[in-house]
C-alpha positions in Angstrom: 0.0 0.0 0.0 1.3 3.5 -0.8 2.2 5.6 2.2 0.0 8.6 3.0 1.7 12.0 3.3 0.4 15.4 4.3 1.4 18.4 2.1 1.5 22.1 3.1 1.1 24.1 -0.1 -1.1 26.9 -1.4 -3.3 26.2 -4.4 -1.4 27.0 -7.7 1.4 25.7 -9.9 3.6 24.5 -7.0 0.8 22.3 -5.6 0.0 20.9 -9.0 3.7 20.1 -9.6 4.1 18.3 -6.3 1.0 16.3 -6.8 2.2 15.3 -10.2 5.6 14.3 -8.9 4.2 11.9 -6.2 1.9 10.0 -8.6 2.5 6.3 -8.2 4.6 6.9 -5.0 2.2 8.0 -2.3 -1.3 9.2 -1.4 -1.3 12.9 -0.5 -3.7 15.2 1.5 -3.0 18.9 1.1 -3.7 22.0 3.1 -3.2 25.7 2.2 -2.5 27.1 5.7 -0.5 25.9 8.7 -3.6 25.8 10.8 -5.4 23.6 8.3 -2.2 21.4 8.0 -2.1 20.8 11.7 -5.8 19.9 11.7 -5.0 17.2 9.0 -2.3 15.8 11.3 -4.6 15.6 14.2 -7.3 13.7 12.3 -5.4 10.8 10.8 -2.0 9.1 10.8 0.6 10.1 8.2 3.9 8.5 7.3 5.6 11.7 6.1 5.2 15.5 5.7 5.9 17.7 2.7 6.4 21.4 3.2 6.3 23.9 0.3 9.0 26.4 1.4 7.3 29.5 -0.1 4.0 28.6 1.6 5.7 28.2 5.0 7.7 31.4 4.6 4.6 33.5 3.6 2.2 31.9 6.1 0.0 34.4 8.0 -0.9 32.0 10.8 -0.3 33.1 14.4 3.2 32.5 15.9 1.8 30.0 18.3 0.5 27.9 15.4 3.9 28.2 13.6 5.7 27.1 16.8 3.5 24.1 17.1 4.3 23.1 13.5 8.0 23.5 14.2 7.8 21.0 17.0 5.7 18.5 15.0 8.0 18.6 12.0 10.7 16.9 14.2 8.4 13.9 14.9 7.9 12.9 11.3 10.0 12.2 8.2 9.8 15.7 6.7 10.9 17.1 3.3 10.9 20.8 2.4 10.1 21.3 -1.3 10.6 24.1 -3.8 10.1 24.3 -7.5 11.0 26.9 -10.1 8.7 26.8 -13.1 11.7 27.4 -15.4 13.8 24.7 -13.7 11.6 21.6 -14.0 12.8 19.4 -11.2 11.4 19.6 -7.6 14.0 20.6 -5.0 13.9 18.3 -2.0 15.5 19.2 1.4 15.1 16.4 3.9 14.9 17.6 7.5 17.6 16.1 9.6 19.5 14.6 6.7 23.2 14.1 7.3 24.1 15.3 3.8 22.6 18.1 1.6 21.3 17.6 -1.8 20.9 14.6 -4.1 17.5 13.8 -2.7 14.5 13.1 -4.9 10.9 12.9 -3.8 11.1 9.2 -4.7 14.1 8.7 -2.4 12.4 10.4 0.5 9.1 8.5 0.2 10.7 5.1 -0.4 13.6 5.3 2.2 12.1 7.4 5.0 8.3 7.3 4.8 7.5 3.8 3.7 8.8 2.2 7.0 7.5 4.9 9.3 4.5 4.0 11.4 2.6 7.2 11.8 0.1 8.3 14.4 -2.2 11.3 14.6 -0.2 14.3 16.0 -1.1 15.4 19.5 -2.1 19.0 19.9 -0.2 21.5 22.1 -2.4 20.5 25.1 -0.4 20.9 28.3 0.1 18.1 30.8 0.7 18.5 34.5 4.5 18.2 35.1 6.5 19.7 37.9 10.0 20.7 36.9 12.4 22.7 39.0 13.6 25.8 37.2 15.2 29.2 37.6 13.2 32.2 36.2 15.3 35.1 34.9 14.4 38.6 33.9 17.6 38.9 32.0 19.8 36.4 30.1 21.5 34.1 32.6 25.1 34.7 33.4 24.8 38.2 34.8 24.3 39.4 38.4 20.8 38.1 38.7 20.6 34.6 40.1 17.1 33.8 39.0 14.0 33.0 41.0 13.8 29.3 42.1 10.4 27.9 41.2 8.6 25.1 39.4 6.4 24.5 36.4 2.8 23.4 36.9 2.3 22.1 33.4 4.2 21.7 30.1 3.5 21.4 26.4 5.8 21.4 23.3 5.1 25.1 22.9 5.2 26.5 26.5 4.5 26.0 30.2 2.9 27.5 33.2 5.4 28.7 35.9 4.3 29.2 39.5 5.4 32.6 40.8 4.0 35.4 43.0 6.0 38.1 41.2 4.2 40.5 38.9 4.9 40.1 35.1 3.6 42.2 32.2 2.0 40.5 29.2 4.5 40.2 26.4 7.5 40.4 28.7 10.5 38.3 27.8 12.2 36.0 30.3 14.6 33.1 30.4 14.3 29.8 32.2 17.0 27.3 33.1 16.3 23.7 34.3 18.9 22.6 36.9 17.8 19.0 36.4 18.6 19.3 32.6 21.8 21.5 32.5 22.5 20.4 28.9 19.3 22.0 27.7 20.7 25.5 28.3 18.6 28.7 28.8 15.3 28.9 27.0 13.9 32.4 26.1 10.1 32.7 26.8 7.4 35.2 26.3 4.7 35.9 28.9 1.3 35.2 27.3 -0.9 35.4 30.3 -0.6 35.9 34.1 -2.5 34.9 37.2 -1.6 37.5 40.0 -1.0 36.3 43.5 -3.7 36.8 46.1 -6.6 37.7 43.7 -8.2 34.3 43.4 -7.8 30.8 44.8 -6.0 29.7 41.6 -2.2 29.1 41.5 -0.4 32.4 40.9 2.0 32.4 38.0 2.6 33.0 34.3 1.8 31.1 31.1 4.7 31.4 28.8 5.5 30.5 25.2 8.9 29.1 24.2 10.8 31.3 21.7 13.5 30.0 19.3 13.8 26.5 20.6 16.8 24.6 19.1 16.3 21.1 17.8 17.9 19.5 20.8 15.9 21.5 23.2 12.7 20.6 21.4 13.6 17.0 21.4 14.3 17.0 25.2 11.0 18.7 25.9 9.2 16.1 23.7 11.0 13.4 25.7 9.7 14.9 28.9 6.2 14.7 27.5 6.6 11.2 26.2 6.1 12.3 22.6 
């Protein structure tokens, strides 16, 4: 049976060229936006992902949606595609490949996708997980030692940090995890805050991870069992 792939590409010549190139190799479901693409991945299992580079670069989806895509791309065989109408061949860049170039769509599908047992992608729903961390208002390494605290929950895209200190929405911060020193500092953005003493809810801040490196994203996915 042909493997089933998900393709992110806007309607037009690029999409038509990719669909033509995969004929006889794979079944393909396509989506025009990142949000629609993520919905495809949640609904059914895929054995590989195809990403049209111009569509991804020009996507108008929210940053949170783009961050979720970045995490999910690391869980599947993924190829980024491009095509110049005057060039003919589809350019294939395989995510995580040890060497650049010399890949064809056929190579990617037969060597990476055919043996991959896919599953529907989980959403960015947070799970309760308590990790010791240091919360910094400036990049670590300066005079500030950081506030010792813990997470209340965690997702691939962010976490909730217990703290009684006031924080402004949109503020940048940095977190370090003493239990995972190899992960290094992670820059975060405050997306919402629960002030201390105003309700019976846990005080703290909900943050979004910014610019996660591949190894950091993999370690977070490992903590979540993904």
